[in-house]
N, CA and C atoms of all chains as a GROMACS GRO file, in nm:
protein
  606
    1MET      N    1   0.106  -0.138  -0.006
    1MET     CA    2   0.004  -0.018   0.020
    1MET      C    3   0.051   0.105  -0.001
    2ALA      N    4   0.165   0.141   0.102
    2ALA     CA    5   0.275   0.207   0.074
    2ALA      C    6   0.341   0.264  -0.021
    3LYS      N    7   0.369   0.177  -0.118
    3LYS     CA    8   0.454   0.169  -0.260
    3LYS      C    9   0.315   0.219  -0.336
    4LYS      N   10   0.197   0.189  -0.330
    4LYS     CA   11   0.130   0.243  -0.461
    4LYS      C   12   0.112   0.390  -0.436
    5PHE      N   13   0.090   0.445  -0.276
    5PHE     CA   14   0.059   0.538  -0.239
    5PHE      C   15   0.181   0.678  -0.297
    6ALA      N   16   0.325   0.578  -0.321
    6ALA     CA   17   0.420   0.666  -0.372
    6ALA      C   18   0.410   0.693  -0.512
    7GLU      N   19   0.354   0.573  -0.533
    7GLU     CA   20   0.347   0.605  -0.731
    7GLU      C   21   0.236   0.706  -0.728
    8LEU      N   22   0.140   0.715  -0.660
    8LEU     CA   23   0.015   0.777  -0.697
    8LEU      C   24   0.121   0.936  -0.693
    9LYS      N   25   0.162   0.944  -0.524
    9LYS     CA   26   0.226   1.097  -0.466
    9LYS      C   27   0.329   1.147  -0.632
   10ALA      N   28   0.373   1.050  -0.689
   10ALA     CA   29   0.487   1.063  -0.772
   10ALA      C   30   0.428   1.178  -0.905
   11ARG      N   31   0.269   1.107  -0.915
   11ARG     CA   32   0.239   1.165  -1.040
   11ARG      C   33   0.112   1.293  -0.963
   12MET      N   34   0.092   1.347  -0.870
   12MET     CA   35   0.040   1.450  -0.834
   12MET      C   36   0.163   1.566  -0.819
   13THR      N   37   0.068   1.671  -0.874
   13THR     CA   38   0.116   1.835  -0.873
   13THR      C   39   0.141   1.890  -0.738
   14PRO      N   40   0.286   1.940  -0.741
   14PRO     CA   41   0.301   2.038  -0.618
   14PRO      C   42   0.163   2.072  -0.565
   15GLU      N   43   0.049   2.124  -0.631
   15GLU     CA   44  -0.050   2.195  -0.535
   15GLU      C   45  -0.137   2.077  -0.477
   16SER      N   46  -0.145   1.968  -0.566
   16SER     CA   47  -0.221   1.820  -0.492
   16SER      C   48  -0.133   1.772  -0.360
   17LEU      N   49  -0.011   1.802  -0.363
   17LEU     CA   50   0.027   1.772  -0.260
   17LEU      C   51   0.006   1.868  -0.157
   18ALA      N   52   0.025   1.968  -0.185
   18ALA     CA   53   0.037   2.065  -0.039
   18ALA      C   54  -0.125   2.024  -0.005
   19ASP      N   55  -0.223   2.023  -0.067
   19ASP     CA   56  -0.393   1.954  -0.003
   19ASP      C   57  -0.356   1.831   0.067
   20ALA      N   58  -0.290   1.742   0.030
   20ALA     CA   59  -0.262   1.618   0.110
   20ALA      C   60  -0.181   1.606   0.194
   21GLU      N   61  -0.089   1.679   0.213
   21GLU     CA   62  -0.042   1.716   0.332
   21GLU      C   63  -0.126   1.797   0.411
   22GLN      N   64  -0.216   1.878   0.379
   22GLN     CA   65  -0.327   1.956   0.451
   22GLN      C   66  -0.406   1.856   0.518
   23ILE      N   67  -0.475   1.757   0.432
   23ILE     CA   68  -0.568   1.648   0.479
   23ILE      C   69  -0.491   1.578   0.585
   24LEU      N   70  -0.351   1.533   0.553
   24LEU     CA   71  -0.322   1.456   0.661
   24LEU      C   72  -0.334   1.516   0.826
   25GLN      N   73  -0.224   1.615   0.776
   25GLN     CA   74  -0.226   1.730   0.904
   25GLN      C   75  -0.352   1.755   0.973
   26GLN      N   76  -0.478   1.755   0.885
   26GLN     CA   77  -0.578   1.778   1.036
   26GLN      C   78  -0.595   1.660   1.037
   27HIS      N   79  -0.580   1.552   1.028
   27HIS     CA   80  -0.623   1.430   1.071
   27HIS      C   81  -0.488   1.384   1.184
   28LEU      N   82  -0.425   1.402   1.198
   28LEU     CA   83  -0.285   1.439   1.316
   28LEU      C   84  -0.390   1.442   1.436
   29LYS      N   85  -0.355   1.301   1.524
   29LYS     CA   86  -0.443   1.328   1.661
   29LYS      C   87  -0.378   1.412   1.731
   30GLU      N   88  -0.434   1.487   1.819
   30GLU     CA   89  -0.377   1.656   1.886
   30GLU      C   90  -0.410   1.572   2.017
   31MET      N   91  -0.309   1.618   2.112
   31MET     CA   92  -0.316   1.579   2.240
   31MET      C   93  -0.208   1.650   2.318
   32PRO      N   94  -0.244   1.681   2.467
   32PRO     CA   95  -0.139   1.755   2.567
   32PRO      C   96  -0.002   1.636   2.604
   33LEU      N   97   0.077   1.711   2.605
   33LEU     CA   98   0.219   1.609   2.710
   33LEU      C   99   0.188   1.527   2.707
   34HIS      N  100   0.084   1.545   2.840
   34HIS     CA  101   0.086   1.419   2.950
   34HIS      C  102   0.033   1.286   2.878
   35GLU      N  103  -0.093   1.355   2.825
   35GLU     CA  104  -0.110   1.261   2.745
   35GLU      C  105  -0.104   1.150   2.647
   36LEU      N  106   0.027   1.236   2.548
   36LEU     CA  107   0.091   1.150   2.497
   36LEU      C  108   0.221   1.074   2.578
   37ARG      N  109   0.244   1.105   2.669
   37ARG     CA  110   0.330   1.078   2.755
   37ARG      C  111   0.247   0.901   2.778
   38LYS      N  112   0.137   0.909   2.852
   38LYS     CA  113   0.050   0.806   2.884
   38LYS      C  114   0.028   0.706   2.787
   39ALA      N  115   0.014   0.784   2.641
   39ALA     CA  116  -0.025   0.686   2.520
   39ALA      C  117   0.091   0.633   2.532
   40GLN      N  118   0.228   0.672   2.561
   40GLN     CA  119   0.343   0.585   2.538
   40GLN      C  120   0.413   0.517   2.657
   41GLN      N  121   0.288   0.493   2.723
   41GLN     CA  122   0.320   0.436   2.862
   41GLN      C  123   0.428   0.427   2.969
   42LEU      N  124   0.469   0.568   2.977
   42LEU     CA  125   0.563   0.603   3.044
   42LEU      C  126   0.521   0.684   3.153
   43SER      N  127   0.545   0.651   3.269
   43SER     CA  128   0.502   0.744   3.360
   43SER      C  129   0.607   0.880   3.426
   44GLN      N  130   0.596   0.980   3.460
   44GLN     CA  131   0.647   1.070   3.492
   44GLN      C  132   0.777   1.059   3.556
   45ALA      N  133   0.791   0.941   3.656
   45ALA     CA  134   0.901   0.899   3.770
   45ALA      C  135   1.026   0.848   3.657
   46SER      N  136   0.944   0.775   3.547
   46SER     CA  137   1.026   0.750   3.446
   46SER      C  138   1.103   0.782   3.380
   47LEU      N  139   1.016   0.946   3.297
   47LEU     CA  140   1.032   1.037   3.229
   47LEU      C  141   1.180   1.146   3.302
   48ALA      N  142   1.112   1.147   3.431
   48ALA     CA  143   1.209   1.239   3.526
   48ALA      C  144   1.349   1.176   3.546
   49LYS      N  145   1.360   1.018   3.515
   49LYS     CA  146   1.485   0.981   3.536
   49LYS      C  147   1.601   0.988   3.400
   50ALA      N  148   1.496   1.001   3.262
   50ALA     CA  149   1.549   0.989   3.161
   50ALA      C  150   1.601   1.134   3.119
   51LEU      N  151   1.534   1.252   3.205
   51LEU     CA  152   1.562   1.397   3.153
   51LEU      C  153   1.648   1.431   3.300
   52ASN      N  154   1.692   1.356   3.362
   52ASN     CA  155   1.771   1.391   3.490
   52ASN      C  156   1.708   1.489   3.578
   53ILE      N  157   1.555   1.493   3.597
   53ILE     CA  158   1.545   1.610   3.695
   53ILE      C  159   1.417   1.520   3.754
   54ASN      N  160   1.379   1.560   3.868
   54ASN     CA  161   1.277   1.539   3.963
   54ASN      C  162   1.120   1.531   3.906
   55GLN      N  163   1.078   1.425   3.940
   55GLN     CA  164   0.906   1.402   3.892
   55GLN      C  165   0.804   1.533   3.909
   56ALA      N  166   0.864   1.613   3.996
   56ALA     CA  167   0.804   1.762   4.054
   56ALA      C  168   0.803   1.850   3.903
   57ALA      N  169   0.906   1.838   3.879
   57ALA     CA  170   0.958   1.909   3.742
   57ALA      C  171   0.931   1.881   3.636
   58VAL      N  172   0.906   1.739   3.587
   58VAL     CA  173   0.813   1.694   3.489
   58VAL      C  174   0.679   1.781   3.510
   59SER      N  175   0.590   1.666   3.612
   59SER     CA  176   0.487   1.765   3.632
   59SER      C  177   0.438   1.902   3.586
   60LYS      N  178   0.543   2.011   3.657
   60LYS     CA  179   0.542   2.117   3.660
   60LYS      C  180   0.531   2.154   3.505
   61MET      N  181   0.655   2.078   3.414
   61MET     CA  182   0.643   2.104   3.282
   61MET      C  183   0.539   2.091   3.158
   62GLU      N  184   0.470   1.966   3.251
   62GLU     CA  185   0.327   1.938   3.158
   62GLU      C  186   0.226   2.010   3.173
   63ARG      N  187   0.230   2.108   3.282
   63ARG     CA  188   0.142   2.190   3.282
   63ARG      C  189   0.198   2.333   3.222
   64ARG      N  190   0.275   2.357   3.160
   64ARG     CA  191   0.316   2.483   3.106
   64ARG      C  192   0.283   2.491   2.947
   65THR      N  193   0.221   2.626   2.984
   65THR     CA  194   0.158   2.670   2.840
   65THR      C  195   0.251   2.756   2.707
   66ASP      N  196   0.358   2.766   2.800
   66ASP     CA  197   0.506   2.792   2.721
   66ASP      C  198   0.581   2.728   2.755
   67MET      N  199   0.702   2.701   2.647
   67MET     CA  200   0.842   2.641   2.714
   67MET      C  201   0.935   2.677   2.596
   68TYR      N  202   1.100   2.660   2.611
   68TYR     CA  203   1.196   2.700   2.531
   68TYR      C  204   1.168   2.542   2.472
   69ILE      N  205   1.202   2.560   2.330
   69ILE     CA  206   1.196   2.463   2.198
   69ILE      C  207   1.297   2.335   2.272
   70SER      N  208   1.413   2.391   2.285
   70SER     CA  209   1.491   2.280   2.349
   70SER      C  210   1.441   2.195   2.466
   71THR      N  211   1.327   2.280   2.559
   71THR     CA  212   1.333   2.203   2.676
   71THR      C  213   1.191   2.095   2.627
   72LEU      N  214   1.121   2.178   2.496
   72LEU     CA  215   1.031   2.066   2.466
   72LEU      C  216   1.108   1.949   2.362
   73ARG      N  217   1.188   1.940   2.322
   73ARG     CA  218   1.260   1.857   2.258
   73ARG      C  219   1.309   1.739   2.345
   74ASP      N  220   1.395   1.807   2.427
   74ASP     CA  221   1.427   1.720   2.526
   74ASP      C  222   1.295   1.626   2.581
   75TYR      N  223   1.183   1.674   2.628
   75TYR     CA  224   1.097   1.610   2.676
   75TYR      C  225   1.046   1.526   2.565
   76ILE      N  226   1.040   1.531   2.468
   76ILE     CA  227   0.970   1.417   2.319
   76ILE      C  228   1.074   1.351   2.314
   77ARG      N  229   1.183   1.373   2.277
   77ARG     CA  230   1.301   1.276   2.256
   77ARG      C  231   1.339   1.154   2.426
   78ALA      N  232   1.272   1.190   2.517
   78ALA     CA  233   1.292   1.119   2.615
   78ALA      C  234   1.194   1.019   2.623
   79MET      N  235   1.119   1.056   2.545
   79MET     CA  236   0.976   0.963   2.495
   79MET      C  237   1.015   0.881   2.398
   80GLY      N  238   1.083   0.886   2.310
   80GLY     CA  239   1.147   0.838   2.209
   80GLY      C  240   1.112   0.875   2.080
   81GLY      N  241   1.087   0.986   2.078
   81GLY     CA  242   1.018   1.047   1.970
   81GLY      C  243   1.115   1.137   1.916
   82GLU      N  244   1.046   1.253   1.828
   82GLU     CA  245   1.133   1.336   1.762
   82GLU      C  246   1.050   1.506   1.717
   83LEU      N  247   1.114   1.577   1.774
   83LEU     CA  248   1.023   1.749   1.739
   83LEU      C  249   1.008   1.740   1.598
   84GLU      N  250   0.933   1.830   1.579
   84GLU     CA  251   0.931   1.895   1.451
   84GLU      C  252   0.868   2.026   1.486
   85ILE      N  253   0.888   2.162   1.380
   85ILE     CA  254   0.863   2.258   1.380
   85ILE      C  255   0.781   2.282   1.240
   86ILE      N  256   0.667   2.306   1.262
   86ILE     CA  257   0.577   2.320   1.084
   86ILE      C  258   0.552   2.447   1.068
   87ALA      N  259   0.547   2.522   0.976
   87ALA     CA  260   0.485   2.647   0.961
   87ALA      C  261   0.411   2.617   0.852
   88THR      N  262   0.260   2.637   0.892
   88THR     CA  263   0.159   2.631   0.775
   88THR      C  264   0.107   2.713   0.732
   89PHE      N  265   0.120   2.745   0.606
   89PHE     CA  266   0.078   2.891   0.538
   89PHE      C  267  -0.076   2.849   0.402
   90PRO      N  268  -0.129   2.906   0.392
   90PRO     CA  269  -0.217   2.873   0.292
   90PRO      C  270  -0.189   2.786   0.144
   91ASP      N  271  -0.085   2.817   0.122
   91ASP     CA  272  -0.010   2.763  -0.015
   91ASP      C  273   0.094   2.639   0.007
   92GLY      N  274   0.094   2.611   0.159
   92GLY     CA  275   0.151   2.494   0.197
   92GLY      C  276   0.234   2.487   0.303
   93GLN      N  277   0.337   2.418   0.343
   93GLN     CA  278   0.406   2.374   0.480
   93GLN      C  279   0.546   2.379   0.439
   94VAL      N  280   0.615   2.430   0.570
   94VAL     CA  281   0.763   2.436   0.558
   94VAL      C  282   0.794   2.379   0.702
   95LYS      N  283   0.902   2.311   0.702
   95LYS     CA  284   0.970   2.242   0.815
   95LYS      C  285   1.073   2.361   0.890
   96ILE      N  286   1.055   2.429   1.018
   96ILE     CA  287   1.170   2.511   1.014
   96ILE      C  288   1.284   2.425   1.104
   97ASP      N  289   1.413   2.467   1.022
   97ASP     CA  290   1.528   2.382   1.063
   97ASP      C  291   1.615   2.458   1.158
   98ASN      N  292   1.554   2.578   1.215
   98ASN     CA  293   1.675   2.680   1.273
   98ASN      C  294   1.756   2.578   1.388
   99PHE      N  295   1.618   2.525   1.457
   99PHE     CA  296   1.617   2.444   1.612
   99PHE      C  297   1.676   2.348   1.577
  100ALA      N  298   1.753   2.260   1.490
  100ALA     CA  299   1.718   2.140   1.440
  100ALA      C  300   1.888   2.118   1.514
  101CYS      N  301   1.922   1.970   1.617
  101CYS     CA  302   2.059   1.933   1.678
  101CYS      C  303   2.034   1.832   1.742
  102MET      N  304  -0.841   1.643  -0.803
  102MET     CA  305  -0.706   1.588  -0.730
  102MET      C  306  -0.758   1.557  -0.559
  103ALA      N  307  -0.815   1.649  -0.559
  103ALA     CA  308  -0.813   1.651  -0.347
  103ALA      C  309  -0.886   1.562  -0.335
  104LYS      N  310  -1.020   1.580  -0.390
  104LYS     CA  311  -1.118   1.460  -0.388
  104LYS      C  312  -1.052   1.320  -0.359
  105LYS      N  313  -1.017   1.296  -0.502
  105LYS     CA  314  -0.980   1.169  -0.524
  105LYS      C  315  -0.861   1.107  -0.429
  106PHE      N  316  -0.775   1.185  -0.395
  106PHE     CA  317  -0.684   1.149  -0.260
  106PHE      C  318  -0.788   1.142  -0.136
  107ALA      N  319  -0.867   1.198  -0.098
  107ALA     CA  320  -0.960   1.197  -0.031
  107ALA      C  321  -1.031   1.012   0.016
  108GLU      N  322  -1.079   0.988  -0.149
  108GLU     CA  323  -1.106   0.868  -0.149
  108GLU      C  324  -1.032   0.794  -0.113
  109LEU      N  325  -0.917   0.819  -0.174
  109LEU     CA  326  -0.824   0.689  -0.193
  109LEU      C  327  -0.783   0.661  -0.003
  110LYS      N  328  -0.755   0.802   0.057
  110LYS     CA  329  -0.718   0.795   0.205
  110LYS      C  330  -0.835   0.702   0.273
  111ALA      N  331  -0.954   0.733   0.242
  111ALA     CA  332  -1.061   0.650   0.312
  111ALA      C  333  -1.048   0.571   0.311
  112ARG      N  334  -0.996   0.476   0.188
  112ARG     CA  335  -0.990   0.316   0.216
  112ARG      C  336  -0.839   0.270   0.279
  113MET      N  337  -0.752   0.373   0.339
  113MET     CA  338  -0.599   0.302   0.336
  113MET      C  339  -0.668   0.280   0.542
  114THR      N  340  -0.574   0.208   0.547
  114THR     CA  341  -0.556   0.149   0.698
  114THR      C  342  -0.493   0.236   0.765
  115PRO      N  343  -0.479   0.217   0.890
  115PRO     CA  344  -0.422   0.368   0.989
  115PRO      C  345  -0.260   0.322   0.972
  116GLU      N  346  -0.209   0.180   0.930
  116GLU     CA  347  -0.054   0.183   0.899
  116GLU      C  348  -0.013   0.270   0.764
  117SER      N  349  -0.115   0.215   0.698
  117SER     CA  350  -0.035   0.290   0.558
  117SER      C  351  -0.099   0.454   0.556
  118LEU      N  352  -0.184   0.537   0.640
  118LEU     CA  353  -0.192   0.672   0.640
  118LEU      C  354  -0.038   0.725   0.739
  119ALA      N  355   0.000   0.657   0.815
  119ALA     CA  356   0.121   0.671   0.899
  119ALA      C  357   0.235   0.685   0.809
  120ASP      N  358   0.245   0.572   0.716
  120ASP     CA  359   0.326   0.555   0.651
  120ASP      C  360   0.332   0.678   0.544
  121ALA      N  361   0.219   0.723   0.486
  121ALA     CA  362   0.168   0.839   0.374
  121ALA      C  363   0.219   0.949   0.446
  122GLU      N  364   0.194   0.972   0.542
  122GLU     CA  365   0.239   1.110   0.640
  122GLU      C  366   0.395   1.062   0.678
  123GLN      N  367   0.434   0.978   0.697
  123GLN     CA  368   0.625   0.973   0.668
  123GLN      C  369   0.667   1.060   0.571
  124ILE      N  370   0.613   0.986   0.446
  124ILE     CA  371   0.638   1.004   0.326
  124ILE      C  372   0.631   1.162   0.291
  125LEU      N  373   0.517   1.199   0.335
  125LEU     CA  374   0.478   1.361   0.287
  125LEU      C  375   0.560   1.480   0.392
  126GLN      N  376   0.565   1.403   0.538
  126GLN     CA  377   0.669   1.509   0.592
  126GLN      C  378   0.840   1.512   0.573
  127GLN      N  379   0.872   1.412   0.503
  127GLN     CA  380   1.019   1.386   0.438
  127GLN      C  381   1.020   1.489   0.320
  128HIS      N  382   0.892   1.500   0.265
  128HIS     CA  383   0.907   1.612   0.141
  128HIS      C  384   0.861   1.711   0.147
  129LEU      N  385   0.864   1.772   0.277
  129LEU     CA  386   0.867   1.899   0.300
  129LEU      C  387   0.948   1.993   0.319
  130LYS      N  388   0.966   2.110   0.289
  130LYS     CA  389   1.085   2.187   0.238
  130LYS      C  390   1.147   2.200   0.376
  131GLU      N  391   1.257   2.197   0.395
  131GLU     CA  392   1.314   2.233   0.531
  131GLU      C  393   1.349   2.387   0.525
  132MET      N  394   1.391   2.527   0.585
  132MET     CA  395   1.425   2.644   0.601
  132MET      C  396   1.421   2.649   0.715
  133PRO      N  397   1.536   2.759   0.708
  133PRO     CA  398   1.561   2.882   0.839
  133PRO      C  399   1.458   2.947   0.843
  134LEU      N  400   1.420   2.992   0.982
  134LEU     CA  401   1.331   3.111   0.939
  134LEU      C  402   1.369   3.251   0.890
  135HIS      N  403   1.473   3.308   0.857
  135HIS     CA  404   1.485   3.393   0.760
  135HIS      C  405   1.469   3.384   0.600
  136GLU      N  406   1.528   3.257   0.557
  136GLU     CA  407   1.450   3.207   0.439
  136GLU      C  408   1.324   3.194   0.390
  137LEU      N  409   1.266   3.145   0.509
  137LEU     CA  410   1.115   3.120   0.487
  137LEU      C  411   1.068   3.272   0.474
  138ARG      N  412   1.117   3.381   0.574
  138ARG     CA  413   1.041   3.511   0.538
  138ARG      C  414   1.094   3.587   0.371
  139LYS      N  415   1.209   3.500   0.360
  139LYS     CA  416   1.219   3.565   0.194
  139LYS      C  417   1.119   3.515   0.127
  140ALA      N  418   1.111   3.398   0.164
  140ALA     CA  419   1.029   3.288   0.055
  140ALA      C  420   0.872   3.348   0.043
  141GLN      N  421   0.833   3.450   0.170
  141GLN     CA  422   0.705   3.521   0.152
  141GLN      C  423   0.735   3.648   0.119
  142GLN      N  424   0.849   3.676   0.062
  142GLN     CA  425   0.856   3.810   0.048
  142GLN      C  426   0.854   3.947   0.123
  143LEU      N  427   0.895   3.943   0.265
  143LEU     CA  428   0.886   3.990   0.379
  143LEU      C  429   1.012   4.022   0.392
  144SER      N  430   1.021   4.148   0.444
  144SER     CA  431   1.187   4.214   0.490
  144SER      C  432   1.127   4.214   0.651
  145GLN      N  433   1.285   4.261   0.712
  145GLN     CA  434   1.289   4.236   0.851
  145GLN      C  435   1.242   4.345   0.900
  146ALA      N  436   1.224   4.434   0.808
  146ALA     CA  437   1.176   4.569   0.863
  146ALA      C  438   1.033   4.545   0.855
  147SER      N  439   0.932   4.476   0.732
  147SER     CA  440   0.798   4.499   0.779
  147SER      C  441   0.772   4.412   0.898
  148LEU      N  442   0.857   4.266   0.886
  148LEU     CA  443   0.811   4.217   1.013
  148LEU      C  444   0.828   4.260   1.113
  149ALA      N  445   0.895   4.351   1.161
  149ALA     CA  446   0.979   4.395   1.296
  149ALA      C  447   0.814   4.478   1.312
  150LYS      N  448   0.780   4.518   1.233
  150LYS     CA  449   0.654   4.669   1.234
  150LYS      C  450   0.534   4.564   1.298
  151ALA      N  451   0.512   4.456   1.219
  151ALA     CA  452   0.421   4.361   1.249
  151ALA      C  453   0.426   4.288   1.368
  152LEU      N  454   0.520   4.298   1.446
  152LEU     CA  455   0.547   4.283   1.583
  152LEU      C  456   0.583   4.347   1.646
  153ASN      N  457   0.581   4.482   1.600
  153ASN     CA  458   0.613   4.590   1.692
  153ASN      C  459   0.743   4.585   1.805
  154ILE      N  460   0.826   4.532   1.723
  154ILE     CA  461   0.981   4.543   1.775
  154ILE      C  462   1.061   4.574   1.661
  155ASN      N  463   1.206   4.603   1.684
  155ASN     CA  464   1.278   4.707   1.615
  155ASN      C  465   1.329   4.604   1.483
  156GLN      N  466   1.399   4.606   1.378
  156GLN     CA  467   1.463   4.556   1.271
  156GLN      C  468   1.542   4.460   1.355
  157ALA      N  469   1.659   4.503   1.439
  157ALA     CA  470   1.758   4.473   1.485
  157ALA      C  471   1.719   4.311   1.580
  158ALA      N  472   1.600   4.352   1.614
  158ALA     CA  473   1.542   4.202   1.704
  158ALA      C  474   1.494   4.119   1.595
  159VAL      N  475   1.450   4.137   1.538
  159VAL     CA  476   1.412   4.085   1.396
  159VAL      C  477   1.542   3.978   1.363
  160SER      N  478   1.647   4.038   1.369
  160SER     CA  479   1.770   4.015   1.302
  160SER      C  480   1.826   3.897   1.408
  161LYS      N  481   1.820   3.950   1.539
  161LYS     CA  482   1.875   3.865   1.607
  161LYS      C  483   1.797   3.738   1.641
  162MET      N  484   1.652   3.743   1.636
  162MET     CA  485   1.550   3.616   1.650
  162MET      C  486   1.592   3.557   1.528
  163GLU      N  487   1.656   3.557   1.412
  163GLU     CA  488   1.671   3.500   1.327
  163GLU      C  489   1.780   3.359   1.331
  164ARG      N  490   1.874   3.488   1.400
  164ARG     CA  491   1.991   3.389   1.435
  164ARG      C  492   1.993   3.288   1.528
  165ARG      N  493   1.892   3.339   1.592
  165ARG     CA  494   1.859   3.217   1.720
  165ARG      C  495   1.850   3.081   1.687
  166THR      N  496   1.911   2.981   1.830
  166THR     CA  497   1.890   2.845   1.751
  166THR      C  498   1.796   2.774   1.901
  167ASP      N  499   1.754   2.888   1.957
  167ASP     CA  500   1.662   2.865   2.068
  167ASP      C  501   1.580   2.972   2.130
  168MET      N  502   1.436   2.991   2.113
  168MET     CA  503   1.362   3.018   2.163
  168MET      C  504   1.231   2.992   2.215
  169TYR      N  505   1.132   3.080   2.273
  169TYR     CA  506   1.022   3.033   2.351
  169TYR      C  507   0.926   2.989   2.228
  170ILE      N  508   0.842   2.896   2.259
  170ILE     CA  509   0.724   2.861   2.158
  170ILE      C  510   0.645   2.979   2.121
  171SER      N  511   0.612   3.052   2.194
  171SER     CA  512   0.505   3.144   2.183
  171SER      C  513   0.598   3.276   2.121
  172THR      N  514   0.730   3.275   2.126
  172THR     CA  515   0.814   3.405   2.029
  172THR      C  516   0.806   3.333   1.890
  173LEU      N  517   0.802   3.224   1.856
  173LEU     CA  518   0.825   3.120   1.749
  173LEU      C  519   0.682   3.183   1.689
  174ARG      N  520   0.614   3.139   1.741
  174ARG     CA  521   0.412   3.147   1.701
  174ARG      C  522   0.406   3.272   1.673
  175ASP      N  523   0.480   3.376   1.722
  175ASP     CA  524   0.442   3.512   1.676
  175ASP      C  525   0.486   3.601   1.556
  176TYR      N  526   0.635   3.509   1.548
  176TYR     CA  527   0.700   3.541   1.417
  176TYR      C  528   0.645   3.517   1.310
  177ILE      N  529   0.593   3.336   1.326
  177ILE     CA  530   0.548   3.261   1.231
  177ILE      C  531   0.407   3.352   1.149
  178ARG      N  532   0.305   3.360   1.284
  178ARG     CA  533   0.165   3.451   1.235
  178ARG      C  534   0.234   3.579   1.192
  179ALA      N  535   0.316   3.652   1.220
  179ALA     CA  536   0.336   3.792   1.149
  179ALA      C  537   0.352   3.728   1.005
  180MET      N  538   0.404   3.609   0.971
  180MET     CA  539   0.432   3.626   0.823
  180MET      C  540   0.279   3.550   0.763
  181GLY      N  541   0.180   3.560   0.821
  181GLY     CA  542   0.047   3.489   0.798
  181GLY      C  543   0.066   3.332   0.801
  182GLY      N  544   0.138   3.291   0.863
  182GLY     CA  545   0.152   3.136   0.912
  182GLY      C  546   0.087   3.061   1.006
  183GLU      N  547   0.068   2.962   1.070
  183GLU     CA  548   0.031   2.884   1.231
  183GLU      C  549   0.163   2.829   1.241
  184LEU      N  550   0.151   2.798   1.355
  184LEU     CA  551   0.273   2.714   1.404
  184LEU      C  552   0.221   2.560   1.450
  185GLU      N  553   0.305   2.440   1.418
  185GLU     CA  554   0.265   2.337   1.441
  185GLU      C  555   0.353   2.265   1.512
  186ILE      N  556   0.326   2.204   1.601
  186ILE     CA  557   0.441   2.164   1.715
  186ILE      C  558   0.413   1.992   1.669
  187ILE      N  559   0.494   1.882   1.624
  187ILE     CA  560   0.425   1.747   1.613
  187ILE      C  561   0.560   1.678   1.624
  188ALA      N  562   0.488   1.594   1.739
  188ALA     CA  563   0.593   1.486   1.795
  188ALA      C  564   0.589   1.354   1.664
  189THR      N  565   0.707   1.319   1.650
  189THR     CA  566   0.744   1.219   1.557
  189THR      C  567   0.759   1.110   1.609
  190PHE      N  568   0.688   0.996   1.582
  190PHE     CA  569   0.767   0.820   1.670
  190PHE      C  570   0.735   0.733   1.557
  191PRO      N  571   0.798   0.649   1.601
  191PRO     CA  572   0.812   0.529   1.515
  191PRO      C  573   0.682   0.505   1.426
  192ASP      N  574   0.597   0.474   1.534
  192ASP     CA  575   0.456   0.433   1.466
  192ASP      C  576   0.358   0.566   1.435
  193GLY      N  577   0.417   0.667   1.465
  193GLY     CA  578   0.296   0.769   1.380
  193GLY      C  579   0.332   0.917   1.428
  194GLN      N  580   0.233   1.014   1.410
  194GLN     CA  581   0.286   1.132   1.453
  194GLN      C  582   0.205   1.154   1.546
  195VAL      N  583   0.174   1.283   1.627
  195VAL     CA  584   0.071   1.361   1.732
  195VAL      C  585   0.111   1.513   1.680
  196LYS      N  586  -0.007   1.592   1.707
  196LYS     CA  587   0.058   1.725   1.714
  196LYS      C  588  -0.005   1.749   1.892
  197ILE      N  589   0.119   1.830   1.935
  197ILE     CA  590   0.048   1.881   2.065
  197ILE      C  591   0.016   1.971   2.066
  198ASP      N  592  -0.062   1.988   2.145
  198ASP     CA  593  -0.172   2.090   2.170
  198ASP      C  594  -0.174   2.170   2.267
  199ASN      N  595  -0.042   2.131   2.391
  199ASN     CA  596  -0.022   2.263   2.484
  199ASN      C  597  -0.027   2.399   2.473
  200PHE      N  598   0.026   2.424   2.350
  200PHE     CA  599   0.083   2.555   2.333
  200PHE      C  600  -0.004   2.607   2.270
  201ALA      N  601  -0.128   2.567   2.236
  201ALA     CA  602  -0.244   2.638   2.107
  201ALA      C  603  -0.250   2.760   2.171
  202CYS      N  604  -0.283   2.876   2.098
  202CYS     CA  605  -0.377   3.001   2.215
  202CYS      C  606  -0.382   3.078   2.066
   0.00000   0.00000   0.00000
């Protein structure tokens, strides 16, 4: 199925691809950090250990509505994921790579 | 074409959809903030005006390798875009909504 999709994709115009991206983006699950952690079957304690901070700090982090990108990246990496920063415009999407490291 | 893709998508399994997402993600253009600004045909001066800061502050912001998510969101919104925070795992992607506002 993945191959068939790749073949279809190769025949798509850039505009159609942009549409497809937006359709997929809209279907991504949205959740806050603590739900993501639970979905990965991780406890605050195990994440705290991976981040070398205490559990209270993890709890506090999960309640924040703003933080440094590097802090968020560390948290997501500790769960085994990778952070991606996307800017979505009416005509398409761009991945911001200032913060890649 | 967008409709046809939507029909195809409706017949895809969650696994195929995850594959498709990753294929598309890999094809997203990657660029740093200053290139994105130029691609949107905006000057540092016009962005500075939109953000109510001076041009030197925009220049400084574009050279940073870390910043608050809210700062990045403001910058992207000033260009007419929306920031999305995605966590990518081997089994799929999740949009983080702690910072939506």
